[in-house]
C-alpha positions in Angstrom: 20.4 -12.3 -23.8 16.7 -11.2 -23.1 14.3 -13.1 -24.6 11.0 -12.3 -25.9 7.6 -13.7 -25.5 4.5 -14.2 -27.7 3.0 -11.4 -25.9 6.0 -9.2 -25.8 6.8 -9.0 -23.1 10.9 -8.5 -22.4 12.1 -11.2 -19.5 15.8 -11.2 -17.6 17.3 -13.9 -16.1 20.3 -13.4 -13.0 22.5 -14.6 -16.0 21.3 -11.0 -17.9 21.6 -8.9 -15.2 21.8 -5.3 -15.5 23.7 -2.8 -14.4 21.9 -0.8 -11.8 21.9 2.8 -11.0 23.2 4.0 -7.3 19.2 4.9 -6.8 17.5 1.5 -7.2 18.7 0.7 -3.4 17.3 -3.4 -3.8 20.1 -4.0 -6.3 23.2 -4.8 -5.9 26.2 -3.6 -8.7 25.4 -7.0 -10.5 21.5 -6.2 -10.8 20.2 -8.6 -8.4 18.6 -8.4 -5.6 18.9 -7.7 -1.9 17.5 -6.3 1.4 18.8 -2.8 2.1 21.4 -2.8 5.1 20.1 0.1 7.1 22.1 -0.5 10.1 24.1 2.5 10.0 20.6 4.9 9.9 19.7 7.1 12.2 16.9 6.2 13.9 14.4 8.7 13.6 10.4 9.2 14.0 8.9 8.0 10.4 5.3 9.0 9.1 3.8 7.7 6.2 0.4 8.4 4.5 -1.3 6.8 1.7 -4.4 6.9 0.1 -6.9 4.7 -2.1 -10.2 4.8 -3.2 -12.8 1.6 -4.5 -15.8 2.9 -6.8 -19.4 1.2 -6.9 -22.9 1.2 -7.5 -24.5 3.9 -5.4 -27.2 0.9 -3.9 -23.8 -0.6 -3.1 -22.3 2.4 -1.2 -26.2 2.7 0.2 -25.5 -0.8 2.0 -22.6 0.2 3.4 -23.3 3.8 5.1 -26.6 2.5 6.4 -23.9 -1.1 7.3 -26.7 -3.5 6.3 -24.0 -5.5 4.1 -24.6 -9.2 4.6 -21.8 -9.8 5.5 -22.2 -7.0 8.2 -19.8 -3.5 9.8 -17.8 -3.5 5.8 -16.1 -0.4 7.1 -15.2 -1.7 10.6 -13.6 -5.1 9.1 -11.7 -3.6 6.8 -10.2 -0.8 8.8 -9.2 -4.2 11.1 -7.6 -6.0 7.9 -5.8 -2.6 6.9 -4.4 -2.6 10.4 -3.3 -6.3 10.2 -1.4 -5.7 6.5 0.5 -2.9 7.6 1.8 -5.0 10.3 2.4 -8.4 8.1 3.9 -6.0 5.6 7.7 -7.7 5.6 6.1 -11.0 4.8 4.0 -9.6 1.7 6.9 -7.9 -0.1 9.9 -9.7 0.0 12.6 -7.3 0.7 10.6 -5.0 3.3 12.3 -5.1 6.9 10.4 -6.1 9.6 9.4 -3.1 12.1 8.1 -2.0 15.2 5.8 -0.3 14.2 4.4 2.7 16.9 1.0 3.7 15.7 -1.3 2.8 12.6 -4.5 5.0 11.4 -7.4 3.9 9.5 -9.9 6.5 8.2 -12.5 5.8 5.5 -14.6 8.6 3.7 -17.8 8.1 2.2 -17.3 10.1 -1.2 -21.7 9.9 -2.3 -20.7 12.3 -5.6 -18.4 9.7 -6.6 -20.4 6.6 -5.4 -16.8 5.7 -4.0 -14.9 4.9 -0.6 -11.6 6.8 0.4 -9.2 5.3 2.7 -6.7 6.8 4.4 -3.9 4.8 6.6 -1.4 6.4 8.6 1.9 4.5 9.8 4.2 5.3 12.4 7.6 4.2 13.5 10.4 5.4 15.7 13.3 3.6 13.5 16.2 3.6 10.6 13.9 2.7 7.7 10.5 4.0 6.5 6.7 3.1 6.6 5.8 4.1 3.6 5.3 0.0 2.2 3.2 -0.6 5.4 1.0 2.5 4.2 0.5 1.6 1.2 -0.4 -2.3 2.0 -2.8 -1.0 4.0 -4.8 1.2 2.1 -5.1 -1.7 -0.8 -5.9 -4.6 1.7 -8.3 -2.2 3.0 -10.0 -1.2 0.1 -9.4 -5.2 -1.1 -11.6 -6.6 2.2 -14.4 -3.9 1.3 -14.3 -5.0 -2.4 -14.8 -9.3 -0.8 -17.5 -8.1 1.4 -19.6 -6.4 -0.9 -18.6 -8.2 -4.7 -21.9 -10.7 -4.4 -23.8 -6.9 -4.4 -21.6 -5.3 -7.3 -18.5 -7.3 -8.7 -17.8 -4.2 -10.9 -16.5 -2.0 -7.8 -12.8 -0.9 -9.0 -9.9 -0.1 -7.0 -8.1 3.1 -8.3 -5.7 5.5 -6.9 -3.7 3.9 -4.2 -0.6 6.6 -3.8 1.6 7.7 -1.3 0.4 11.4 -0.1 3.3 11.8 2.2 6.1 10.4 4.0 8.1 12.2 6.7 11.7 11.3 9.0 14.7 9.4 8.0 17.9 11.6 5.9 15.0 12.7 3.2 13.4 14.5 5.1 9.3 15.4 4.3 7.6 14.6 0.9 4.3 15.4 0.1 2.0 14.4 -3.2 1.0 17.9 -5.0 -2.6 17.7 -5.2 -3.9 16.6 -8.6 
């Protein structure tokens, strides 16, 4: 039976496995996690783009723009961190397949009116499974790197609005997030 902790969170053990619906592909009929078998899927070109933002004090944004942050080129280091993270996603997310990524593009946009930096990562492969998680991981780690490099100036920075913008390829075709 599910147990309720003092913080009112319901916890489940494997013995309590709840039946899962067919649309939750990372669970078997008993509700146990498993890696999806993609062996019979067609190889196609797959592309995913994710974005996210980090908001900060105007002075912090100014130092990033001028390249005068104490730790150096914040956006250059964040770009490399994002690329590295995309390549290592399967090591971080337990049920992700290791992929032969063919392209990773990471861009940063300074949003002065919002005192924010937006990160956009596009990841591509030719394979049997998509690269959505790789794009999302790239954005997240890129923004975390900005936080790490600037936290001495501004511990109140906020990472927000991380999400998938578009995915193309595979059986389900193209999906795009409508503008908010």
